[in-house]
Phi, psi and omega in degrees: 000349180298339177301326180297322178288321178297320178295322177299314179298318180296315178301316180297318181294332177277348182076029179243166178262142179243143175232123180272144178222143184282143173289142172228136179287352176299328182289317187249341186078005184252107181284355184303328184267358179288150180267101186239332183287152179300322180296314179294322179293322177295319178295320178297316180301313180297320180294318179296321176299321178293318178296322178297316178298318177297317183300328181287339184245349182233168187249001189266356178261116185283330184294129171295159179306320181298322180292318178299313181293321178293331176296317175299313180302321178304311180288319182296325183264000180071023178153177180222100182291167173088028181295134179249030179306134181098331179259301182274338177205156175198173181243136173258121182284162180304331180272004178093355179289149176263135170233141185293336187199148178292346180260348175233100191263043171291126186265138179224159178264348178203163183289325181302312179294323180297315179296315182296314189265345179237300190301316183298334181248004182291124177242009182294139175217026189264019173215163169212051180287170189305313184301321180284317184297332181269329188251350187257012181268153178296149182302320181300322181291320177298310185291313186281329187250324186266320185302315180301315181288324178293323177296314178301315182298315179295315180300310182294330182283323190253350177262121183300147177305139180085355181257032178136002178071215178263174184308127183294153177010293189293344182275000000 
């Protein structure tokens, strides 16, 4: 898991922002790369804790703390129930067809049919890729946990040093 920290350092040295996303075997059908052993999960947990600490002091990690922690939970629990593919997010294909998820390519001509015929009966919880991790969280979690850190990050990124310090109190 140290590679995740090395990639973070590299992104910072390049002056770019990095966003981590979880591997899912839905894409390849190969469970070999999934993090399933207790040893690998412990290493992932420790790495995520380090990334959270970095995220609080640096600006180059795009993932909010909740997404990083939920990524660990996804691997620790063998999935993430409650997917809202088709309702909270979907993919528009080059030909204009709607698919609820890049990993479930049931094609629809509109969102209403997609929600009725896919989303309402969807029980998949086998991914926690970026589109889902950002759009499928409850509003309370976004407002209470992510907005303060994202506000601090934006303030610190766009307010010049000496022009007000760091994000005031609430951030």
